[in-house]
C-alpha positions in Angstrom: 52.7 47.6 34.0 49.7 49.8 33.5 46.3 48.2 33.9 43.5 48.5 31.4 39.7 48.2 31.5 38.5 45.1 29.6 36.5 45.9 26.5 34.9 44.0 23.6 36.0 40.4 23.5 38.0 40.8 26.7 34.9 41.9 28.6 32.9 39.0 27.3 35.5 36.5 28.3 35.7 38.1 31.7 31.9 37.6 32.1 32.2 34.0 31.1 34.9 33.3 33.6 33.0 35.0 36.3 30.2 32.6 35.8 32.1 29.4 35.2 31.5 28.2 38.7 28.1 29.9 39.3 24.8 28.3 39.0 23.3 29.2 35.6 19.8 30.5 35.6 17.4 30.1 32.7 15.8 32.9 30.6 13.1 32.6 28.0 13.8 35.0 25.2 11.1 35.4 22.5 11.5 36.8 19.0 14.9 35.4 18.2 14.0 34.6 14.6 17.2 36.0 13.0 20.8 36.3 14.1 20.9 40.0 13.4 17.9 41.1 15.5 17.7 42.5 19.0 16.6 39.2 20.5 19.7 37.5 19.1 22.0 40.3 20.6 20.2 39.8 24.0 20.9 36.1 23.9 24.6 36.6 23.1 25.0 39.0 26.0 23.0 36.7 28.4 25.0 33.6 27.3 28.3 35.4 28.2 26.7 36.6 31.5 26.0 33.0 32.5 22.4 32.4 31.5 20.9 29.3 29.9 18.3 30.1 27.2 15.0 29.0 25.8 14.1 30.5 22.5 10.5 30.3 21.2 10.8 31.3 17.5 8.2 31.4 14.7 9.9 30.9 11.4 6.7 31.5 9.4 6.7 35.1 10.5 10.2 35.8 9.3 9.4 34.1 6.0 6.4 36.4 5.3 8.3 39.6 6.2 10.3 41.6 3.6 13.7 40.5 5.1 12.8 36.8 4.8 14.4 33.8 6.6 17.9 32.5 6.1 18.2 28.7 6.3 20.4 27.7 9.2 20.5 31.2 10.7 19.0 30.3 14.0 21.0 27.1 14.2 24.2 29.0 13.8 23.2 31.4 16.5 22.4 28.5 18.8 25.8 27.0 18.2 27.4 30.3 19.0 25.5 30.6 22.3 26.5 27.0 23.2 30.1 28.0 22.5 29.7 30.5 25.4 28.7 27.6 27.7 24.9 28.1 27.6 22.4 25.3 27.5 20.0 26.3 24.7 16.6 25.0 23.7 14.6 26.2 20.6 10.8 25.9 20.3 8.7 26.7 17.3 5.9 28.7 18.8 3.1 30.7 17.0 2.2 33.1 19.8 -1.1 34.0 18.0 -2.4 30.6 19.2 -3.8 31.0 22.7 -2.7 27.5 23.7 1.0 28.2 22.9 2.2 30.6 25.7 1.5 28.2 28.5 3.1 25.4 26.5 6.3 27.5 26.0 6.8 27.8 29.8 5.9 24.2 30.4 8.4 23.0 27.8 11.1 25.4 29.2 10.6 24.0 32.7 10.7 20.4 31.3 14.0 21.1 29.6 15.7 23.5 32.1 13.9 23.4 35.4 12.7 26.7 36.8 12.7 29.8 34.6 14.2 32.9 36.3 13.6 35.5 33.5 11.3 36.3 30.7 12.4 38.6 27.9 9.7 39.6 25.5 11.4 40.8 22.3 8.9 39.3 19.7 6.4 41.3 17.7 3.9 41.2 15.0 4.6 44.3 12.9 2.8 44.9 9.6 2.4 48.6 8.7 -1.1 50.0 8.2 -3.0 53.2 9.1 -6.4 53.9 10.6 -8.1 53.7 7.2 -6.6 50.5 5.9 -6.0 48.3 9.0 -8.1 45.2 8.7 -9.9 43.6 11.6 -7.9 40.4 11.1 -4.6 42.3 11.2 -5.6 44.3 14.3 -6.7 41.1 16.1 -3.4 39.3 15.2 -1.3 42.2 16.5 -3.2 42.2 19.8 -2.9 38.5 20.1 0.8 38.3 19.5 1.9 41.6 21.1 -0.4 41.9 24.1 -2.4 38.7 24.8 0.6 36.3 24.4 2.8 38.4 26.7 0.1 38.5 29.4 -0.2 34.7 29.1 3.5 34.2 29.2 3.8 36.4 32.2 1.0 34.6 34.0 2.6 31.2 33.3 6.0 32.5 34.2 4.8 33.8 37.6 2.9 30.6 38.3 6.1 28.4 38.0 8.4 30.9 39.7 10.0 29.2 42.8 10.2 30.9 46.1 13.9 30.1 46.3 14.6 32.5 43.4 12.8 35.4 45.0 14.6 38.6 44.2 16.1 37.2 41.0 12.9 37.0 38.9 12.9 39.3 35.9 10.5 40.3 33.2 11.6 42.7 30.5 9.6 43.6 27.4 10.6 45.7 24.3 8.2 48.3 23.2 7.9 51.2 20.7 6.3 54.6 20.3 5.6 54.1 16.6 1.8 54.3 16.1 0.9 56.6 13.2 0.7 54.6 10.0 1.6 51.5 12.1 -1.6 51.5 14.1 -2.1 47.9 15.1 1.5 47.5 16.1 1.6 50.7 18.1 -1.8 50.1 19.8 -0.7 46.6 20.8 2.6 47.8 22.1 0.8 50.3 24.3 -1.3 47.5 25.8 2.0 45.6 26.4 3.4 48.5 28.3 0.4 48.5 30.7 0.5 44.7 31.2 4.2 44.7 32.2 3.8 47.7 34.5 0.9 45.8 36.2 3.1 42.8 36.6 5.7 45.0 38.4 3.0 45.8 41.0 1.2 42.4 41.2 4.3 40.2 41.1 6.6 42.3 43.3 5.8 40.2 46.3 7.1 37.1 44.6 10.5 38.7 44.1 9.9 39.4 40.4 10.8 42.7 38.8 9.2 43.9 35.6 10.2 46.7 33.2 9.7 47.9 29.7 12.5 49.0 27.4 12.0 51.3 24.4 15.2 51.0 22.3 14.2 53.6 19.7 14.9 52.9 16.0 17.4 50.0 15.6 18.4 48.9 12.1 18.1 45.2 12.2 17.7 44.9 8.4 14.3 46.5 7.9 15.5 50.1 7.0 16.2 51.3 3.5 18.7 54.2 2.9 16.0 56.9 3.0 14.6 55.7 6.4 18.1 55.2 7.8 19.1 58.8 6.8 15.9 60.3 8.1 16.1 58.6 11.5 19.8 59.2 11.9 19.1 63.0 11.5 16.8 62.9 14.5 19.4 61.3 16.7 21.3 63.7 19.1 24.1 61.1 19.1 24.5 61.1 15.4 24.0 57.4 15.0 21.2 54.8 15.2 20.9 52.3 18.0 22.3 48.8 17.6 21.0 45.5 18.9 24.0 45.5 21.4 22.8 48.8 22.9 19.5 47.3 23.8 21.1 44.0 25.0 23.4 45.9 27.4 20.5 47.5 29.3 18.5 44.3 29.4 21.5 42.4 30.7 21.8 44.9 33.5 18.0 44.7 34.3 18.4 40.9 34.6 21.4 41.1 36.8 21.4 41.3 40.6 22.5 45.0 40.2 19.3 45.7 38.3 17.0 44.4 41.1 16.0 47.8 42.4 14.6 48.9 39.0 10.9 47.9 38.8 7.8 49.2 37.0 9.7 51.5 34.7 9.4 52.3 31.0 13.0 53.1 30.1 14.0 54.9 26.9 17.4 53.6 25.9 17.5 55.3 22.5 20.4 57.7 22.5 18.0 60.7 23.0 15.8 59.9 20.0 12.6 60.3 22.0 13.5 63.9 23.1 14.0 64.9 19.5 10.4 64.0 18.3 
């Protein structure tokens, strides 16, 4: 009988079985406010790869964005993740509050023990240009997209146990979009530098830190015109999906990804070379 390479559901089931008897590590994944976004796809992939998960969410952000918040959406995602064998904790966390990042790591440790990975997929993102950005908006973008990641990284490193040396991971999602999205782009640029600094400063603890730029991914924020314009710039002829980003992040969190450190990786189907 001819053999075949597992794909799709088969591959997911294979990953689950491979980890049935393995010790599950815990990852904190921010920004999982909707079941259709990149953070949710990351969690699905990590759950099937044998990770337990802590999800700091901020429902108020989703509610004030154009796509809104669907009641029960996060709860349904959590049930799905638990169906893959993951222990999952959800925390309401406004990362604009400087007291919250430390609390997130403290609560993650209280519920799960040591945290082995930190995935920063959250963002404040409200479009505005140089001329019409307000001080309040600029400050909130910096607080959520740069200050909170620094605080989360600091707290993560402080609790990271020596026995997990070599398995520590930090991955942040970034973007090149700056023009007419000034506070978002500026704060993401700061995030990049913070994570690259972590790769150098925390390497001795056995922690690896990288940044991933997934390019344009339609998670519900694009209209037809934007979707068509961005697809035309893609050498691959299609936009990225949340699962595309999740696949790379799962690799970076795996033992096989341990030699990748201090990198800003474009996983965008070639979008960045077309600009």
